[in-house]
C-alpha positions, 0 to 999 in steps of 0.5 A: 108229786110227778112232773108233766111236760117240764112243769111241776104237777101236783096229785090229782084230787076233787074230781080230776082237778090239778095244781100245776106250777107255772112258769113264764112260758104261761105268760100270754095264757095267764094274761088272757085268763085274766081278761076273762075273769074281772073282778065283778061288783053287781053290774060294775067290772074292773080288770086289773090289767098286769100286762105285758109281764104278769111276773112283774110284780112279783119279781119286784116285790118277792125273793122267790115266787110260784104261779099255781095254775089249776087245770082239769085235763089240759084246760087252765081254769084258774091261777093265783101267785105265791109270792115269797116275802119278808115281812115285819110281824109283830116288829120281827122280820119274818118269812111269809108268803102272799097269796094274790092275783087268784082268778078262776074263769067259772063261778064255783071254782074258786073253792075248788081252787083253795080246797086243792090249795090246801089239800097240797099245801105241804107240797107247795111250801115243802118243811125247811122253808122257813115260811111262817105265815101266809096272808091275803087281801080280799076285798070287803064286797067280795062276799064269795071270797070271804066265804072261802076263807076256811081253810082246815089246815092254815088257821086263817084269821081276819086280823084288820083291814086296809083301806086303798084310796084313789085321789081323783085329780079334778080341783085345783088344791093350795099349797102348803107353805109351811113345809117346803117340798122338793124332789130328792137327791142321792145325798137325801137317801141317809135321811130317807131310809132311817124314816122308812125304817121306823115306820115300817117297822112299827106297821104289821106285813110291811116289808123290811128295808134298809139302805142296800135295798132302797138302792137296789130297788132304785136300780131294779124298778122300772121308771123309778128312780130317786127323783121319784121321791118327794120330801118334806123340809121343816126348818131344813130338815127332812120330815117326810117322804113319799115315792111317786111311782107310775106303774102304768107300764105293767100295771093298769086299771081298766074299767069294763062296765060302770054301773048306773051311779058311776056313770052318772058320776063319770058324765059329771066329772067329765063336763067339770074337766072339760071345763078346768082343762083337765084330763077326763076320766078315760072310756070303758076299757080304756086304762086310767093314768094312776100315780101310786104312793108306794112308799112313805114315811112321816116324822111323828106320823104327822098327817099335815106333813103328810097332806102337803106332800099330797097336795104338792104332788097332786098339783104337779101330776094334775098339770101333767094329765093324770087322773088319780093317786092311789096311796093306802093304809090301815082302814083306821089309820089316822094318816089316811086323814091327809086324803080328806081335803082331796075327792076321793075313794076308798076301798076296803079290803080284809087282811087274812093271816094264816099259818100251819102252826095254829098257835102262831095265829092265835098269838096274833092280836087283831091289828090297828097298824096294817101295811097296805102295799099298793105295788102288789094290790 
């Protein structure tokens, strides 16, 4: 390993390609590279815009992070974010790395990038860090990326699927009067945290949570405080909670190009939206106004309680001019039945788990209850 212009450089390989660890000074160039390499599915293009600071989400979700840049000479050709986290693996809190936001500007470079990361893995993650696993989400539809999941040293496995559901705020819905829904207050924290702890401890790859971490998140997360949590009460006891977070100041979704099917849907949707007096879907390149359900927990995992919360949240943010609500879970989680009553679409991703120790991944069975991290996806 050598040093070059104050940036860590991993030795060259693969015909002159090299990895460098990039810091905040590279933010503008990384955002530009992201714009140049949107997600492509046929003729449909979407940009996951992380401006103005591409490092915001890793800072919020990790205790340490590294941005790995792919270079040939002085040209930046791609990057990936490696975020160090503490997550539940089989109900045990362990150190892991989330490998996310991988972008390359030329077709075919993704394979070279992953090969180079594999060859330098012991440099990137030195012994003594305590990291046991690496995980990533890869869209079902991203066939080229799935072909690249063949690390020689990380022994990766697909351990399950998650589904991210986008609920469109078009038609009015009725509220569920069985449960009282209200915004949380500070006095509710002692009831909210145990609900989240119970839910997270059951979920594969869920983050560790306790009261101190919960309060710390309230302080550090932009545009989020206790009033962004909604609670469901039954017989005056809290039986469910959802956090509702407008992350669009640092996490925006922009459709750069609609395919024919989506363009037709958008046209009919906008006619209906005009008649109903709600927000039309944004024009090409404009950002959606999304609300993210970043945390939720329900007593006895009862989908009807989650549905009651979503009905209330839906009605409130529909009037506020938002386009959609985003929520996720394991693809076959019964909790997602709570979204069935809404106009929605789901996107499935494979969850990849790897480790530098073959026995660790071999011992992990396919998981039916995987945490879908709506903050960082």
